[in-house]
BAMARRO-715280 format. One line per 3 residues: number of its first residue (from 1); for each residue x, y, z of N, C-alpha, C, O, CB. Coordinates in Angstrom, 2 decimals, decimal comma. Each point is the difference from the previous one (the first is absolute). Glycine has a CB too. Layout:
REM residues N
NUM = X/Y/Z/X/Y/Z/X/Y/Z/X/Y/Z/X/Y/Z | ...;
END
This chain:
REM residues 157
1 = 30,59/-19,87/8,87/-1,38/0,37/-1,03/0,50/0,93/-0,93/0,50/1,10/0,18/-2,40/-1,26/1,52 | 1,68/-0,46/-2,71/-0,03/0,66/-1,81/-0,86/0,90/-0,15/-1,20/-0,28/0,02/1,62/-1,64/-1,13 | 0,08/3,35/0,90/-1,79/0,71/-0,73/0,05/0,27/-0,83/1,00/0,56/-0,44/-1,87/0,30/1,62;
4 = -0,38/-1,12/-1,96/-0,13/0,43/-1,46/0,73/1,09/-0,61/0,16/1,05/0,61/-2,14/-1,82/-0,22 | 2,47/0,57/-1,66/0,36/0,95/-1,19/-0,62/0,93/0,15/-1,22/-0,16/-0,05/1,64/-1,13/-1,39 | 0,01/2,42/1,64/-0,65/1,45/-0,56/-0,25/0,32/-1,30/0,84/-0,26/-0,85/0,16/1,00/2,45;
7 = -2,13/-0,16/-1,92/0,82/0,61/-1,47/0,85/1,38/-0,02/0,09/0,73/0,99/-2,11/-1,80/-2,15 | 2,56/1,30/0,05/1,02/1,15/-0,24/-1,02/0,99/0,28/-1,06/-0,15/-0,62/2,88/-0,71/-1,22 | -1,73/1,83/2,64/-1,21/1,00/0,25/0,32/1,47/-1,18/-0,81/0,81/-0,46/0,54/-1,71/3,65;
10 = 1,58/0,81/-3,39/0,06/1,21/-0,82/0,76/-0,73/-1,56/0,51/-1,10/-0,23/-0,19/3,23/2,74 | -0,51/-1,15/-3,17/0,10/0,05/-1,64/0,56/1,38/-0,68/0,48/1,03/0,49/-2,59/-2,64/-0,44 | 1,88/1,23/-1,22/0,10/1,53/-0,66/-1,09/0,02/-1,57/0,08/-0,88/-0,86/3,05/1,20/1,92;
13 = -3,97/0,72/-1,11/-0,97/0,15/-1,07/0,61/0,81/-1,01/0,03/1,13/0,48/-1,93/-1,34/0,97 | 2,32/0,23/-2,43/0,93/0,93/-0,82/-1,16/1,08/-0,59/0,26/1,20/0,08/1,86/-3,21/-0,86 | -3,60/1,50/0,09/-0,57/0,96/-0,24/-0,16/1,57/1,11/-0,03/1,17/-0,35/-0,88/-3,45/-1,08;
16 = 0,82/1,66/2,91/-0,05/1,30/0,86/1,30/0,38/0,55/0,08/1,06/0,61/-2,35/-1,57/0,03 | 3,48/-0,36/-0,81/1,74/0,46/0,42/-0,80/-0,25/1,69/0,23/0,82/0,88/1,47/1,74/-3,21 | -2,64/-3,81/2,60/-0,30/0,12/1,42/1,08/-1,28/0,75/-0,07/-1,02/-0,68/-2,88/2,04/0,18;
19 = 3,69/-1,13/1,44/0,95/-0,56/0,86/-0,60/-0,19/1,14/0,06/0,91/0,82/1,69/0,00/-1,79 | -2,52/-2,23/1,33/-0,39/-0,81/1,37/-1,63/-0,54/-0,02/-0,10/-1,22/-0,02/1,96/2,91/1,47 | -2,79/-1,13/-1,44/-1,23/-0,92/-0,22/-1,07/0,96/-0,22/0,23/1,12/0,47/0,48/-3,09/1,00;
22 = -1,55/1,85/-1,91/-1,21/0,18/-0,61/-1,33/-0,11/1,08/-0,05/-1,09/0,59/1,35/0,13/-2,82 | -2,43/1,98/2,60/-1,35/-0,37/0,52/-0,38/-0,03/-1,18/0,69/0,22/-1,00/-1,14/0,67/3,17 | -0,96/-1,23/-2,10/-0,37/-0,38/-0,37/-1,80/0,02/0,91/-0,34/-0,83/0,83/3,10/0,01/-2,03;
25 = -3,59/1,98/0,72/-0,46/0,99/1,12/-1,62/0,22/-0,55/-0,16/0,65/-1,03/2,86/0,78/1,64 | -3,62/-1,88/-0,03/-1,58/-0,04/-0,22/-0,31/0,51/0,85/0,17/-0,54/1,10/-0,64/-1,08/-2,06 | -0,20/3,03/0,85/-1,09/0,66/0,64/-1,73/0,51/-0,16/-0,59/0,04/-1,09/2,89/0,31/1,36;
28 = -2,80/-0,06/0,81/-0,78/0,63/-0,50/0,03/0,99/-0,45/1,09/0,56/-0,18/-1,72/-1,51/1,05 | -1,10/1,79/-1,38/0,01/1,57/-0,41/0,91/0,90/0,95/0,68/0,99/-0,26/-3,15/-1,27/-0,62 | 2,24/-0,41/2,11/-0,22/0,92/1,18/1,79/0,10/-0,07/0,49/1,11/0,21/-3,28/-1,97/1,54;
31 = 3,76/-0,33/-2,05/1,04/-0,14/0,19/0,24/-0,71/1,28/0,89/0,36/0,78/-0,65/1,41/-2,23 | -0,93/-2,65/1,63/-0,17/-1,06/1,07/0,45/-1,16/-0,27/-0,60/-0,84/-0,68/-1,08/1,77/1,31 | 2,76/-1,06/-0,12/0,93/-1,78/-0,29/-0,48/-1,00/-0,07/-0,33/-0,58/1,03/1,70/1,00/-0,06;
34 = -1,65/-1,21/-2,73/-0,64/-1,17/-0,06/0,94/-1,59/-0,53/-0,11/-1,18/-0,30/-2,00/3,19/-0,16 | 2,85/-1,09/0,63/1,02/-1,43/-0,41/1,82/0,45/-0,43/0,38/0,57/-1,02/-3,07/-1,90/-0,32 | 3,01/1,13/1,79/1,55/-0,40/-0,20/0,70/-0,96/-0,17/-0,51/-1,05/0,37/0,39/2,22/0,49;
37 = 1,11/-1,24/-1,29/1,22/-1,31/-0,90/1,25/0,74/0,09/0,13/1,21/0,20/-1,69/-2,39/-2,33 | 2,21/0,54/2,00/2,03/0,82/0,28/0,00/-1,63/-0,94/-0,50/-1,12/0,14/1,84/3,00/3,39 | -0,14/-0,91/-4,87/0,59/-0,91/-0,84/1,24/0,76/-0,03/0,07/1,19/0,32/-2,04/-2,29/-1,68;
40 = 3,11/0,28/0,91/1,16/0,41/-0,46/-0,39/0,33/-1,57/-0,82/-0,50/-0,77/2,37/-0,96/2,62 | -0,46/2,67/-2,00/-0,69/1,03/-0,97/0,18/-0,73/-1,69/-0,61/0,44/-0,98/1,38/2,06/2,85 | 0,13/-3,59/-1,92/-0,01/-0,21/-0,92/-1,11/-0,81/-0,61/0,08/-0,34/-1,19/1,99/0,89/1,75;
43 = -3,64/-1,05/0,56/-0,89/-0,82/-0,32/-1,03/1,12/-0,60/0,01/1,13/0,47/0,58/-3,20/1,35 | -1,67/1,63/-3,09/-0,26/1,12/-0,77/-1,28/-0,02/1,01/-0,29/-0,86/0,83/1,47/0,80/-3,67 | -1,88/1,28/2,50/-1,59/0,51/0,82/-0,77/-0,93/-0,83/-1,10/-0,33/0,45/1,19/3,18/0,21;
46 = 0,31/-3,35/-1,86/-1,25/-0,61/-0,59/-0,17/-1,59/0,26/-0,67/-0,71/-0,75/0,87/2,56/-1,07 | 0,46/-2,29/2,92/0,03/-1,19/0,74/-0,83/0,04/1,18/-0,83/-0,85/0,29/2,95/0,49/-1,12 | -1,77/1,66/1,64/-0,70/0,17/1,33/-1,33/0,10/0,37/-0,56/-0,10/1,10/2,25/0,93/-1,01;
49 = -2,40/-0,46/-2,09/-1,56/0,04/0,14/-0,72/-0,54/0,29/-1,02/0,61/0,34/1,19/0,04/-1,23 | -0,19/-2,08/0,97/-0,50/-0,77/0,51/-0,13/-0,72/1,21/-0,92/-0,75/0,33/1,17/1,12/-2,05 | 0,93/-0,01/2,43/0,19/-0,36/1,59/-0,74/1,59/0,99/-0,32/0,18/1,18/3,24/-2,04/-1,82;
52 = -2,92/2,55/-0,37/-0,23/1,36/0,58/-1,60/0,21/0,00/-0,71/0,21/0,98/3,11/0,78/-1,89 | -2,77/-1,11/-0,36/-1,92/-0,01/-0,31/-0,51/-1,17/1,40/-0,71/0,40/0,93/0,62/-0,26/-4,57 | 0,47/-1,20/3,58/-0,21/-0,92/1,09/-0,11/0,17/1,25/-0,94/-0,41/0,69/1,76/-0,45/-1,93;
55 = 0,41/1,64/1,73/-0,19/0,69/1,38/-0,98/0,86/0,08/-0,89/-0,22/0,82/2,95/0,06/-0,47 | -2,11/1,28/-1,15/-0,83/1,04/-0,44/-1,80/-0,72/0,34/-0,72/0,49/0,87/3,00/0,58/-3,09 | -2,63/-2,02/1,50/-1,33/-0,58/-0,13/0,19/-0,70/1,73/-0,94/0,32/0,74/0,52/-0,90/-4,10;
58 = 1,03/0,09/3,72/-0,01/-0,69/1,01/-0,33/0,86/1,06/-1,02/-0,27/0,63/2,44/-1,25/-1,55 | -0,55/2,81/1,34/0,24/0,93/1,05/-1,41/0,81/-0,41/0,06/0,86/0,88/2,98/-0,78/-0,54 | -4,26/0,23/-1,07/-0,68/0,38/-0,71/-1,32/-0,36/0,03/-0,92/0,79/0,17/2,70/-0,57/-1,04;
61 = -1,93/-1,92/0,62/-0,83/-0,64/0,30/-0,79/-0,18/-1,49/-1,22/0,01/-0,18/1,38/0,75/2,85 | 1,00/-0,93/-3,75/-0,57/-0,28/-1,10/-0,54/1,53/-0,83/-0,52/-0,27/-1,08/-0,08/-2,32/2,33 | 0,63/3,89/-0,99/-0,97/1,13/0,04/0,90/0,58/-0,62/-0,67/0,82/-0,63/-0,85/-0,74/2,53;
64 = 3,11/0,17/-2,33/0,34/0,55/-1,21/-0,49/-0,34/-1,57/0,00/-1,19/-0,33/1,67/1,37/1,97 | -2,00/0,62/-2,43/-0,04/-0,79/-1,43/1,26/0,63/-1,03/0,56/-0,68/-0,86/-3,52/0,32/1,08 | 3,24/1,74/0,05/0,92/0,41/-0,57/1,30/0,92/0,10/-0,27/1,20/0,03/-1,53/-1,90/-0,68;
67 = 2,77/0,45/0,69/0,82/0,60/0,57/1,40/0,70/-1,41/0,63/-0,47/-0,94/-1,61/-1,41/3,58 | 0,82/3,28/-1,91/1,05/0,58/-1,09/1,52/0,31/0,54/0,39/0,42/1,09/-2,51/0,72/-2,22 | 2,80/-1,52/-0,04/1,21/-0,39/-0,12/0,80/0,72/-0,97/-0,38/0,50/-1,06/-0,44/-2,45/1,81;
70 = 1,76/1,92/-0,34/1,26/1,21/-1,37/0,18/-0,99/-1,31/-0,62/-0,94/-0,51/2,77/2,33/2,61 | -1,13/-0,76/-2,30/0,68/-1,02/-1,04/1,26/-1,37/0,00/0,64/-0,60/-0,87/-1,37/2,88/0,07 | 0,64/-2,32/1,98/0,94/-0,76/0,36/-0,45/-1,47/0,21/0,82/-0,89/0,24/0,19/2,94/0,63;
73 = -2,44/-2,28/-0,99/-1,12/-1,09/0,55/-0,98/-0,24/-1,40/-1,07/-0,61/0,12/0,99/1,58/2,82 | 0,54/-0,42/-4,26/-0,68/-0,53/-1,30/0,25/-1,04/-0,29/0,67/-0,63/0,81/-0,73/2,23/-1,58 | -0,35/-2,27/-0,48/0,15/-1,37/-0,83/-1,18/-1,08/0,17/-0,76/-0,10/0,97/3,32/0,43/-0,66;
76 = -2,54/-0,87/-1,11/-1,25/-1,57/0,37/0,41/-0,81/1,31/-1,03/-0,45/0,51/0,71/-0,22/-3,29 | 1,00/0,46/3,20/0,36/-0,61/0,99/-0,10/0,52/1,88/-0,22/-0,61/1,05/1,56/-0,07/-3,46 | -1,04/2,11/2,03/-0,31/0,95/1,18/-1,95/-0,22/0,07/-0,75/-0,17/0,96/3,40/2,38/-1,51;
79 = -2,84/-2,14/-0,48/-1,63/0,48/-0,44/-0,94/-1,32/0,88/-0,82/0,00/0,92/1,42/1,22/-4,04 | -0,07/-2,06/2,44/-0,18/-1,95/0,32/0,08/0,25/1,45/-1,05/0,16/0,62/2,51/-1,81/-2,75 | -0,18/1,69/2,84/-0,07/-0,42/1,36/-1,11/1,21/0,79/-0,60/-0,18/1,06/3,41/-1,09/-1,18;
82 = -2,83/2,17/-0,51/-1,01/0,85/0,88/-1,76/-0,57/-0,20/-0,81/-0,20/0,91/2,75/2,60/-1,30 | -2,10/-2,53/-0,75/-1,34/-0,77/-0,34/-0,05/-1,18/0,41/-1,15/-0,30/0,31/0,87/1,36/-2,04 | 1,30/-2,23/1,94/-0,51/-1,22/0,93/-0,40/0,40/1,31/-0,81/-0,70/0,61/2,29/-0,77/-1,69;
85 = -0,75/3,08/1,86/-0,77/-0,02/1,31/-1,40/0,68/-0,04/-0,80/-0,13/0,93/3,03/0,16/0,19 | -2,48/0,67/-2,20/-1,19/0,93/-0,04/-0,04/1,65/-0,16/-0,75/0,93/0,30/0,19/-2,83/1,05 | 1,96/1,67/-2,09/0,39/1,78/0,10/0,41/-0,25/-1,50/0,57/-0,88/-0,63/0,56/1,90/3,46;
88 = -1,90/0,58/-3,17/0,53/0,61/-1,17/0,97/1,20/0,41/-0,14/0,84/0,89/-2,01/-1,55/-2,22 | 3,23/0,51/0,35/1,03/1,04/-0,36/-0,17/1,22/-0,51/0,51/-0,92/-0,64/0,41/-0,72/0,39 | -1,03/2,33/-0,01/0,15/1,07/0,11/0,98/0,90/-0,45/-0,03/1,14/0,46/-1,05/-2,01/0,83;
91 = 2,00/0,54/-2,16/1,31/0,95/-0,29/-0,07/0,89/-0,09/-0,83/0,27/-0,87/1,59/-1,19/0,12 | 0,03/2,42/1,54/-0,36/1,55/0,09/1,36/0,46/-1,09/1,11/0,06/0,51/-2,40/0,27/2,54 | 1,15/-0,07/-4,36/0,99/0,56/-0,47/0,97/1,10/-0,12/-0,72/0,99/-0,06/-0,47/-2,18/-0,33;
94 = 2,16/1,50/0,33/0,67/1,78/0,00/-0,68/0,21/-1,65/0,19/-0,87/-0,85/2,95/0,90/2,60 | -3,94/1,23/-2,06/-0,24/0,55/-0,95/1,17/0,29/-1,43/1,16/0,39/0,11/-2,80/0,33/1,96 | 1,17/-0,94/-2,90/1,44/-0,10/-1,04/0,68/1,20/-0,75/0,90/-0,06/-0,84/-1,89/-2,05/0,36;
97 = 0,26/3,37/1,06/0,75/0,98/-0,64/-0,05/0,64/1,85/-0,88/0,71/0,49/0,08/-0,33/-4,02 | 2,04/-0,90/4,23/0,01/0,63/1,52/0,64/1,27/-0,01/0,97/0,00/-0,75/-0,83/-2,17/1,85 | -0,35/3,29/-0,49/0,69/1,23/0,20/-0,36/0,32/1,41/-1,13/-0,23/0,43/1,11/1,04/-2,87;
100 = 1,00/-0,25/3,20/-0,28/-0,29/1,18/-0,81/-0,69/1,28/-1,07/0,26/-0,56/1,92/0,99/-0,71 | -1,12/-1,66/2,04/-1,01/-0,27/0,88/-1,08/-0,50/-0,42/-0,94/0,62/-0,49/1,72/0,80/1,51 | -0,71/-2,57/-0,84/-1,20/-0,51/-0,50/-1,21/-0,94/1,15/0,32/-1,18/0,10/1,46/1,18/-2,45;
103 = -2,67/0,28/2,92/-0,83/-0,71/1,03/-0,32/-1,08/-0,89/0,04/0,04/-1,23/-1,03/1,84/2,80 | 0,68/-2,83/-0,86/-0,91/-1,44/-0,77/-0,30/-0,10/1,09/0,46/0,17/1,13/0,45/-1,56/-3,04 | -2,02/1,01/1,30/-1,05/-0,39/1,03/-0,15/-1,81/0,82/0,20/-1,03/-0,64/-1,47/3,18/-1,12;
106 = 0,95/-2,13/2,99/0,42/-0,95/1,14/1,10/-0,53/-0,28/0,00/-1,15/0,43/-1,97/0,61/0,17 | 3,17/0,88/-1,26/1,47/-0,57/-0,02/0,96/0,47/1,14/1,09/-0,45/0,35/-1,36/0,39/-2,84 | -0,65/1,35/3,07/1,21/0,78/0,92/-0,70/-0,31/1,52/0,36/0,51/1,06/0,56/1,85/-2,99;
109 = -1,92/-3,25/1,75/-0,54/-0,72/1,63/1,19/-0,68/0,63/0,29/0,20/1,18/-2,81/-0,87/-1,94 | 3,07/0,03/0,15/1,23/-0,49/0,13/1,27/0,45/0,23/0,74/-0,43/0,88/-1,89/-0,46/-1,84 | 1,37/1,71/0,22/1,23/1,10/-0,29/-0,43/0,59/2,01/0,71/-0,49/0,89/-0,75/1,57/-4,84;
112 = -0,75/-0,38/4,23/-0,81/0,30/1,11/0,66/-0,68/1,14/0,78/0,39/0,87/-2,91/-0,15/-2,19 | 1,54/-1,47/1,01/0,48/-0,99/1,13/1,47/-0,16/0,18/0,47/0,13/1,13/-2,47/-1,36/-1,56 | 2,78/0,95/-0,63/1,28/-0,51/0,25/0,42/1,88/0,44/0,70/0,11/1,02/-0,22/-3,01/-3,09;
115 = -0,79/3,94/1,52/0,62/1,53/0,55/-0,19/-0,34/2,00/0,86/-0,04/0,88/-2,12/2,21/-3,69 | 0,06/-2,33/2,87/-0,24/-0,28/1,52/1,06/-0,55/0,67/0,62/0,55/0,91/-2,77/-0,91/-1,32 | 2,38/-0,88/-0,11/0,60/-1,08/0,55/1,41/0,52/0,41/0,50/-0,13/1,13/-1,91/-1,59/-2,51;
118 = 2,05/2,38/0,21/1,04/0,71/0,06/0,07/0,81/1,23/1,10/0,33/0,45/-1,09/-0,43/-2,79 | -0,88/0,37/2,81/0,31/1,32/1,11/0,61/-0,59/1,51/0,43/0,63/0,97/-2,73/0,91/-2,10 | 2,11/-3,31/0,87/0,62/-0,62/0,75/1,67/-0,08/-0,06/0,49/-0,54/-0,99/-2,77/-0,43/0,93;
121 = 3,01/1,41/0,93/2,09/0,42/-0,57/0,08/-1,91/-0,59/0,16/-0,31/-1,18/1,68/2,81/4,09 | -1,96/-3,29/-2,00/0,94/-1,03/-0,23/-1,05/-0,95/-1,52/0,38/-0,95/-0,68/0,97/0,86/4,04 | -2,37/0,68/-3,42/-0,02/-0,69/-1,96/-0,24/0,83/-0,84/-0,91/-0,18/-0,80/-0,01/-1,75/1,07;
124 = 1,86/3,32/-0,29/0,17/0,49/-1,10/1,21/-0,71/-0,90/0,23/0,46/-1,12/-1,27/1,59/2,29 | 1,72/-3,05/-0,73/0,82/-0,37/-0,35/0,09/-1,38/0,38/-0,37/-0,27/1,14/1,05/2,39/-1,27 | -0,22/-3,13/-0,67/-0,23/-1,78/-0,03/1,27/-0,10/0,63/1,04/-0,03/-0,66/-2,48/-0,89/-1,66;
127 = 1,39/0,88/3,50/1,23/-0,33/1,59/-0,34/-1,16/-0,17/1,05/-0,62/0,19/-0,93/2,41/1,87 | -1,26/-2,84/-2,41/-0,76/-1,03/1,09/1,08/-1,51/-0,50/0,24/-0,32/-1,17/-3,61/1,60/1,24 | 3,73/-1,81/0,81/0,46/-1,37/-0,80/-0,84/-0,63/-0,34/0,03/-0,45/-1,15/1,55/0,15/2,06;
130 = -2,68/0,01/-0,02/-1,11/-1,30/-0,29/-1,27/0,92/-0,95/-0,35/1,16/0,22/0,79/-2,92/2,64 | -0,93/0,88/-3,86/-0,97/0,46/-0,47/-1,50/0,15/0,99/-0,89/0,73/-0,43/2,33/-1,68/-1,68 | -1,62/0,23/3,39/-0,86/-0,06/0,71/0,21/1,21/1,17/-1,00/0,71/0,15/0,74/-3,28/-0,95;
133 = 1,26/2,84/1,51/0,63/0,98/-0,03/-0,46/1,32/-0,48/-0,22/0,86/0,85/1,54/-2,52/-0,88 | -1,46/1,89/-1,02/-0,30/1,40/-1,17/-1,69/-0,71/0,59/-0,41/0,11/1,15/2,85/0,52/-4,23 | -2,84/-1,01/2,47/-1,34/0,04/-0,17/-0,62/-0,02/1,35/-1,22/0,11/-0,18/1,39/-1,16/-2,02;
136 = 0,11/0,96/3,58/-0,26/-0,20/1,08/0,07/1,41/0,15/-1,06/0,59/0,20/1,70/-2,94/0,40 | 0,56/3,07/-0,66/-0,23/1,34/0,29/-0,79/0,93/-1,10/-0,30/1,09/0,50/2,40/-1,47/0,86 | -2,44/0,27/-2,46/-1,00/0,50/-0,92/-1,29/-0,05/0,81/-0,54/1,08/0,26/1,75/-1,89/-2,44;
139 = -2,11/-0,99/2,86/-0,84/-0,03/0,32/0,14/1,33/1,28/-0,93/0,78/0,20/0,49/-3,49/-1,34 | 2,00/2,79/2,04/-0,47/0,63/1,01/-0,33/1,43/-0,61/-1,17/0,33/0,20/2,49/-1,81/1,59 | -0,82/2,08/-2,24/-0,63/1,16/-0,36/-0,51/0,47/-0,88/0,15/1,20/-0,25/0,79/-1,05/1,23;
142 = -1,58/-0,84/-1,62/-1,47/-0,12/-0,49/-1,31/0,43/1,39/-0,81/0,93/0,01/1,97/-3,23/-1,97 | -0,94/1,30/2,91/-0,60/-0,13/1,16/-0,08/0,94/1,13/-0,68/0,20/1,01/1,18/-2,06/-1,76 | 0,64/2,42/0,04/0,36/1,71/1,04/-0,99/0,88/-0,79/-0,69/0,87/0,55/3,73/-0,82/0,08;
145 = -3,06/-0,32/-1,91/-0,71/1,20/-1,18/-1,58/-0,49/0,97/-0,57/0,64/0,89/2,27/-0,68/-4,37 | -1,91/-0,75/3,12/-1,22/-0,45/0,27/-0,67/0,57/1,29/-1,15/0,43/0,05/1,92/-2,38/-1,31 | 0,04/1,90/2,18/-0,30/0,37/1,43/-0,15/1,62/-0,34/-1,16/0,41/0,03/2,64/-2,51/1,54;
148 = -0,66/2,86/-1,82/0,25/1,26/0,34/-1,71/-0,05/-0,44/-0,94/0,15/0,77/4,02/0,91/-1,14 | -3,15/-1,36/-1,35/-1,41/0,49/-0,61/-0,98/0,03/0,87/-0,83/0,89/0,16/1,29/-1,73/-2,11 | -0,29/-0,76/2,86/-1,53/-0,15/0,93/-0,04/0,82/1,09/-1,07/0,25/0,56/0,81/-2,53/-0,98;
151 = 1,69/2,87/0,90/-0,36/0,73/1,11/-0,62/1,79/-0,18/-0,58/0,71/0,82/2,57/-2,62/0,19 | -1,51/2,20/-2,60/-0,55/1,50/-0,39/-1,58/-0,82/-0,63/-0,56/0,87/-0,68/3,41/1,09/-0,21 | -3,55/-3,03/0,88/-1,08/0,08/-0,19/-0,67/-0,07/1,35/-1,05/0,62/0,10/1,42/-1,39/-2,35;
154 = 0,02/0,19/3,18/-0,42/-0,27/1,18/-0,24/1,71/0,90/-0,91/0,34/0,75/2,36/-3,17/-1,02 | -0,35/3,53/-0,17/-0,07/1,16/0,98/-0,41/1,00/-0,78/0,15/1,00/0,70/1,54/-1,62/0,83 | -2,14/0,96/-2,62/-0,42/0,65/-1,01/0,76/1,09/-0,87/-0,39/0,65/-0,97/-1,32/-1,30/2,30;
157 = 2,92/0,61/-0,68/1,22/0,85/-0,63/-0,09/0,07/-1,55/0,86/0,61/-0,63/0,70/-1,36/2,58;
END
């Protein structure tokens, strides 16, 4: 029996100096996972906007109208792909004269979610061979985080 050829999971992104894979993550304002896609690092962020917004709209029942994104998701093609799924992209840019730490509105929500996930030792580095394994481990990590929050709410602690 022949197996279908697997897409290469690894790649290299020269701009971010990252070897391996990229995670394209969509979260709500509380940091709960809505959509997750794993691609080789060589794939541009703008290419994944259409697929990511389509997944977000399917999960939320077409209730998302605005998505806050970083500068990696700029451009006409990304905006058009998001508009095709009924989502307006709002790009949160760095200030022109940046001195020290600057808190960017709404962009920190995804960064905070990435920080929560890196508490899981296996997700600190890119060890996985298959993209589906990496996505599954991230899903398990987010489920654990949501269960912890649910327990805290239930006990009133």
